[in-house]
N, C-alpha and C positions, 0 to 999 in steps of 0.2 A: 461477575455477571455470566449467565449461561442461558442457553435455549434448551428447554426440555421438550422433546418431541413425543407426541401422542396422537390421539385422534385429532385434536387441535393443539398446535405447538404453543408452549408457554414460555414466558421470559421470567427468569429469576434474578434478583439483585440482592447481593449481600453487602451490608454496610459494615466495614471493618471497625469504624469508630463506635457505633452503637451495638454491634454484634447482632443485628437484626436481619432476617431473611424475608424478602418481599417477593410475591409471586403474582405475575400478571396472568389471570385466567380469562381468556377471551369470552367465554360463555357467561361469566359472572360480573363483567365490568360494563358500566353504562356507556353507550355510544359506539361500542365495537361493532363494525358492520358484519352482519351474519353471512354475507356472501364472500367474505375475505378471511384470510388466516395469516399468522406470522410467517414471513418467509425465512424459514430456518436454514435454507441453503445459502443465503446471502449474509453471512455473519459479519462481513465488513461493514454492513449498514448499521450495526449496533454502535451507538455512541452515547457515552455518559457526558452530560453537560451540567453547568451551573453547580459544580461541586456535588454532584450526585442527586440534585433535586429533580432532574428529568432525564429520561432515556429515549433516544430516537431509534427507530427501527423501521423496517420495510414490511408492508403488507402485500400479499398477492391474492389474486382471484383463486377461489377453490376450483378444482378441476371441472371444466365444462367440456363435454363431448359435443363437438360441432362437426356436422357432415360437410364435406367439401362442396362449394357452390357448383351448380350445374352450368351456370353462365356468369361471366364477369359483367358487372353493371358499372359503367363509367359515366358518372353524372357530372356535367360541367359545373354544377353548383357545389360539388363535394369540396370539403375543406382541404383534402389531400388527394393527390393522384391515386388511382386505384392500386397500382403496384406498391406505392409507399404505405398505404393503409394496410395492405395485406402483409407487408414485411414487418411493420412496427405495431400493428393492431390499433393504429391511431391513438386516441387517448383512452380507449375502452379497456385495454388489458395491460396497461403500463403499471408497474409496481407503484403503490402509494406509500407515502411516508407518514408515520404517526409518532406521537410522543406520549410517554407514560410518566406520570408523577407518582413514584412509588410511595412517598410519605403521605400523600393526600388521596391516593387511590383514584386519581383522575386520569382520563384518557382523551386525547384529541387526535382526529385524523386531519393532517395538515394539507395533503394534496388530494385532489379528486379529478374527475373528468374535466371540469371547468378550469381548475387551477392545478396543472399537472407538474410544473417545475418548481423546485425549491432551492432557496439559498438561505442558510442559517446565519444569523448575525447576533452580535451582543453576547457572545459566549453561550449561545443557545437560548437566549431569552426571546429573540425575535425571529419570526419566519417570514421570509420574503418569497411570495409566490407569483406565478404568472401562467398564462395559457399560451403556449407557443403557436397554437393554431388560431388564435383570436383573429388575426388579420387575413387568414386564408379564405379563399384562394388569393394569393398575392405573388409577386414576381421579383422578389429580391432574394439574395442568398440567405440573409438572416432577417426574419420578419420583425417588425416593431410590434410591441404589445404593451399593455398596461401592467405595471407591477404593484402589488398590494403588500402591505406589511401588517403582521399580526403580533401583538404583544401577548406572549403565551402566559404571562402571569395574570393578566386581566382578561385574556381572551377577547380583546378588542381589535378590530381590523379596519384599516383605512387605506386609501389610495396613496401610493408612494410616488410613482412616476407615470406620466401619461406618454404613450407612444414612444417608448424607450426601446432601443435596439437590444436584442437578446444575444448578440454575438459574444463569444468568449473574449474576455479581456476588456469589456466595456462596462461591466458592473461587477463589483466584488465587495466583500465585507473586510473591514480592517481586522487584523489579528488580535488587537487589544480589546475589541468588542465595543468601540464607541461610535463607529461610523460605517456608512455605506458610501463607497466612492463610485462614480459613474461618469461615462463620457457621453456628452449630448450636445448637438448643435455646434460642434467644433471645439468644445472646451471640456476640461475636467471639472467635476463638481464633487462636493461632499455633502452628505446628509447626516446631521447629528441625531443619533437614535433617541437621545433623551431630551434635547431641546427642540427637536423636530424642525431645525433650520437647514435650508439648502444654501450653500455658499459656492460661488464660482471661484475656482482656484487659478485658472489661467486666462480669464477674460481680459485682465488688464496687463498682461505681460508684454503684449505687442509682438508676439511671435506666433507662428502657426504650429499647432500641436498635432496636425494630421496631414496625410499625403493628399494633395489636391487631386491627384489622378484617381485615387480609389475611395477617398473619403474616410479611410481607416486611420485611427490614431497611430502616431509613431510608437506609442507604447508606454507602459509603466512597468518597471522591474519589480515594484512592490513597496511595502511600508517599512519604515525604520521602526525597530522594536519599540513597543509601548505606544503606538499610534501617535508618536510625536511628529512625524513627517511622512509624506508620501513622495516617492520619486517619480518624476514625469520627464518624458523626452520631448524636445522639439526637433526641428530638422537637424540641428547640430549638437545641442547641448543637453545636459542633465540638470533638472531643477529639483531642489528640495523644498517642498511646500508644506507648511503646517496646515492642519484641517480648517483653520479659520482664514486662510488665504495669504498669509505672509510668506513670500517667496525668496529663495536664495538661488542664484545661478551658480552651480558648483564648478562649471567649466567655462572656458572662453573659446569654444570652437568656432563660433560664428565669425569672429574677426580673422581667423586664419584659414577658414574653409576646412575645418577638421570636425569629423563626426565622433562624438564621445558616447559610449554606452557602458552600462554596467556589465562586467563579466561574471557569469554565474559559475562559481566554483563550489567545491564540496563544503567549504566552511563559510564563505561570505554570505551566500544565499542558502542558509541552512534549513529554511522551511519553504516548501513550495506546495501550496494547498490546492488540490483539485476537488471541487465540490460540485457534483451534478453539472459539470460543464463550465463552472465559473472558477477562474484561476486567480490566485493571489500569492505574492511572495512576501517574505519577511526577512529583514536584515538585522544583524546584531551590531548596534552602533558602537559598542565597546571594542569589538574585534576589528571593526572597519571592513572595507571590502575593496575589490579590485575594479578599476576602470580600464577600458580599452579604447583606442582611438584609431581612426583611419583618415589620413589627409586626402581629400577628394582629388586634388590636382595631381599629386605624385603617387598616390596609392600606398605611401609609407604608413606603417602601423606602429603602435607603441602600447605599453600598458603601464598603469600607475597604481600605487597603493593609496587609498583614502582612509584617513583616520580622523575621528571627530576632533581630537585635540591638536592634530598636526597638519591637517589639510591634505593636499595632494602631493605625492612624491613620485617622480619619474623612476621607473624600474628598468625598462629595456625597450628598444625600438629601433627601427631602421627601414631600409628598402626591402622589406620582406613581410610575410604574414605570420602573426603569432596566434597560437591557439592552444586549447586543452590545458588551461592553467590549473594547477593544483597547489594549494597552500600547504607548505610543510611547517606546521606549527611548532613542532619540537625543536627545530633548528632555525626558525625565523627566516624562511626563504620560500622560493617558488620554483616549481618545475613547469616547463612549458615546451611546446614545439615551435620550430621555426621552419618556414618553407618559402620558396619562390618558384617561378616557372622552371628555372634551370638549377634548382637546388631542392632535392627531395627532402621530405620532413626529417628533422633531426630533433632529438630530445635534449633539452638544456636545463641546467639548474643554476639559480643565482641566489646566493645568500644575502640577506639584508645587510646593507652597508658595503657590499663588495662592488668593485668597479667593473669586473668582468664576469661573464657567465662561464660555466663549465659544461662542455659537451659530454653528455652521458651516452648517447647512442645515435648512430647515423643509419638511416633505413636503407640507403642505396650507395654505399661507399665506392662501388665499382663504376658509378656513373662517370667519374672523372676520366675514365679510359675511353669514353665515347664522345663523338661530336654531339652537340646539343644546340637547340635554338635559343633565342632570347625573346624578350617581350618589351613592348613600348606602349605607353598611353598616347593616343592621338586625340585631338580636339576638333570639333566641327559644330555647326549649328543646324537646327531643324529649319524647315521653310519659314517658320515664324520668328526665327532669330534666337531661339532658346539654346543655351549652351549644352552640348552633349560630349560624351567621351566614348572611345572605343579602344580595344586592345589589339595591337598588331603584333603577331608572333612571327619571328624571322626564321627562315630555314636553317637547319643545322649546316655548318660549313659555309655560311653565307659569304658571297663575294659581291661587292658593290658593282662590279663590271659585268656581271651576268644578268640574264633575264629569267624571272621565275613566274610560274602561275600562282594565283591566289584563290582560296576558297573563303567566302564570306558566310559565317554561321550566325543565324539570327534567332531571336526569341523576343524579349522585351528589353529591359536594361540588364547588361551583363558586365559592365565595367568594374563592379565590385568583385569580380573574379580575378582581378589583377593580383599577381603574386601567388596565385594558387598553383600548386604543382599538379601536372596532368601526367599520370603514369602512362607509359606507352602501352597500348592495348588494342589488339586487332580483332576483338570479339565484343564490341560495345553493344549495349542493348538498344541503342539508337543508330548504330552503324557508323559512327563518326568519332574519331579520337584526334584531338589537336596535335599531340606529340607524334602520332603515327604519320601525319601529313607533313609536319615540319621536318621530320627525320628523312622524308623522301623528297625534299626539295620544293615544298610549297610554303608560301606565305599563308597565314590564316588570320582573318579579321573577325573579331566579335564586335558587333555594332550596337550601340544603345539606340532604342526607338522609344519615342513618346507619341501620344495619340491625341488628335483633335476630335472632339465629339462628332459622331456621325461620319467620320472620314478615316476609319481604321486602316483601310487598305492604302489610301493615298498618303497617310501619315507614314506608313512603312516604306512606301516608295521614296518619299522625300528624304526621310532620315537615312535610309540605307544608301541612296545615291550620294548624299552629302558625305557620308562616312567613307565611301569608296573614293570619292574625289580627294578627300584628305589623305587617305592611304596612298594614293597614286603619286603623292609628292615624293614617295620613295621610288626613285627611278628604276630600281631593279625589278619592280612589279610590271609584268607584261599586261597592258590594258586590254589586249585581245584574248587573253586567256584567264578570264574571271569565272569562277563558279559560285553558285549560291546553294545553301543547304539550310533546312529548318525542320523541326519536328513539332507536332501538336499545333499550338498557336503559331509557332515558327513555320510549320508546314502550311498553314493558311496564308501567312505572309508571303512565303515563297510562291505559292500558287498565284496570289494576286500580283505580286511584283512583276512576274514575267508576262502578265497581260498588259503591262503599262510601259515597259522599257525593254530594249534589246541590249542592255548593258552587259548581260551575262552570256557567256558562250554556252553554258549548260546549267541545269539546276536539279536538285534532289529534294523531294518533299516527302516527309514521313507523317502518316496519321493526321493529315491536315484537312480542315473543312474546305469545301469548294463552293458550297451553296448555303448562303446565310439564311435563306428562306426555309429550306427543309431542316437545317440545323436548329433554327429557332423553334420549330414545331416538334423537335425530337425531345426525348427525355433520356437522362443518363440512368441506366439500370443500376449502376453502382451506388449513386447517391439517391436514387429514386426521386429525383427532382427534374422538372422540365429545364431545358436549356435557356429559357427566356431570360432569366436573371443574368446569365453569362453574356448574352448578346446585348442586352439593354444597358448593362453597366460594365464592370471590369471583367475581362480585359478588352472586349470588343467595343464597348463605350458608344453604342449607337444612339443613346440618349432617350430611347423610348421604344414603344412596341413596333412590330412589323407593320401594323395597320396605321400607325401614326406617321411613320417615316418609310413608307414603302419604297420610294425612289432611292433613298440612301441604301437600303438593304440590297436592292437590285444592283446599284452602281458598285457596291463593295463586294459583290459575289464573283469570284474568279470564273465560275462556270459560264456566267452570262457575258463575260468579256473574253472568252477563250479564242474567239476568232482573231484576236490581235497577236496571239503568241507566235513567236519565231524561235524561241529558245527550246532546244531538246530537253525533255523532262523525264527523269526517273522518279517514280513514286512508289511507296510501299505502305502496307497496312497489315495489321493482325486481323485475321478473319473473324475473331471473336472479340474485337475491340468494343468495349461497352461505353467508353468515354466519347470517342469519335467513331461513329459507325463506319464500317468498311464501305458502305454504300455512298459515302461522301467521295471516296476515291473512285468508286465505280462510275458515279455520275461524271466526274471529271474525265475519266478514261473514255467513256462513251462519247463525250463532247469532242475530245481531241481526236478520237478515232474517226468520227463523222467528218471532222474538218480536215483530216489528212495531216495532222501534226505529228512530229516525232515524239513519241511517248512510249515508255514501257512501265507497266505497273507490276509490282511484286506483291503477292498476297500470301501470307504465312498462316497455314491452318493451325488451329488450337493455340493461337497467340493473341495477346491483347494489345493494349496501347503502347507498350514497349515489349521487346522480345525477351522471353525468359529461357527458352531452350538454347543451350550452348552452341549446338550445331547451327541453329538458325541465326544466332548472333554472328557467328563466324561467316556464314554465307552472306548475310546482309552487308557486313563490313567489307567483305571481299568484293561483292558486286558494286558497291558504291565506289570503292577504290578503283576498280576496273573502268567504271563509267567516267570518273573524273580523269583518269589517265588517258582514256581514249579521246575525250573532248578537249582536254587542257594540256596534255603532255605528249601528244603524237604517238601514243601507244596503239597497237593494232586492235581491231574489234575482237571481242570474245564471242564464242558460239552462242551464248544465251541472248546476245543482242540481235541475232539474226531472226527474220520472220519465220513463223511456224516452227520455232525451236521446241523440241520435246525433251524435258529433263529425263536423265537416265538414273 
């Protein structure tokens, strides 16, 4: 198959079996849109399907000279925000997908302005289309829309799904060509392309297949080869479900509090299809595949080999983290990395049937010559009695009879970082490195936080306060020398927490929202979407719009509660941050300045949401360290902390 370029590009297809050459000539084929042409620059869009019966390719608009607008017109009834429409062209100038049937000389345009997204199914026989702008303007991250299916052999089109999410991973075609799988209303479903039946796969399992905090499914690693089964995750286990709904729970994680997931290796998951934003995986059932596990209470990890005829067999595991598995087929074994907080990643190999692994490489053998900290999982409850965990990191050279300061680092849930190795680094892009602080005599706590609808700020206060109370059971922590730090969403949480409690002697907030009202009405220039979905749902989870829940938005805005602050605050921002505007920091700064609170704000020119310039990273890391040392470790003040300081 080739693309011949001329005044109008042509597609040529040569059949090896019949030794025939077919040419698609746009000017001579019925139905070819005269305003469009074959996109000869996007050759990867060419695809032969149905054993050469049809060829898919992209169309593009012919060159149109448009003068720049003299004024921007922002209409509140527009389907897209003006900047988004300018960046993407809306649905007007997006490439279209078409199909050509060379043996029959037939042409069909599959996508258009009204139906601009495409998913191919049934080995190219069926086209599933939707309009991503159908529900716009709307205020979710991924809009729901109607999906239609067209049988390309008969050119008949009908409704497939009503009000279905268009998010990646929630609808996909089976690799064998028999089914469409989709996630809807909390369950996984299949649609048989030939019998036209919808069947619920998980409705009768009695388990949750989605995260109640986000509404997102725990996931599906893919299909077992030949469309025989689909793999689906619940909170703990892996299910193998045939397309008619017969289910087998492959693992027994729920009973032991262990999360099992498929490990994607170069062999086990040998096909990963990305088609116009829709992703699907495929597994070779003869070769088997690898499963990984993490015990929630202890953090211990393990991996297993699964084979159709033998079931699950333990390979390796322990109080460490396993990663980067590669199957060595030639010698029937696996190579993988092992790490923990006080053990840098090392490369291991284990031959099938062997009781012990062989260490191939240690990334940091000199570490044994240095003092290092240690880690411990702690447990506590949120104000509603839900069980949570945190990671407490101990100082290097820890002595139980001494007293140490502690820094609490927050975001959302972080306990899954247990057994992660944190390389010592004094030029972090967020200004904080766990190992840097433990090596200098600090405890560090990562606290899990969960959120009650409409109470994002108070949820953070309750969870973090409970985590600190649990950590203080370690008598070596000085309760008068506690610091708090967070970045982005963690920066917002830090800003809010210090308006509600004087638990912390000082705090550091990076690129954090301070005003939910102005943030709600802002738009993110990088994603060219309004912030409304982020505030209404995950992670802020306010439960609805600003105008429905005005009081909650005001109560959860740090800037409106700033008068309560007694904690000295250091904040920082990139001047060109497009995710959280620098003006969020400036609002908070002006409020604290007017109220006479102790506060210093650092603004880094030409920087975004995280710092990219090496000198700026080092400067931020140094200043945060000096700030904590001053307030928590009795170090002297540094010149930049003084009023009217002028950098040299």
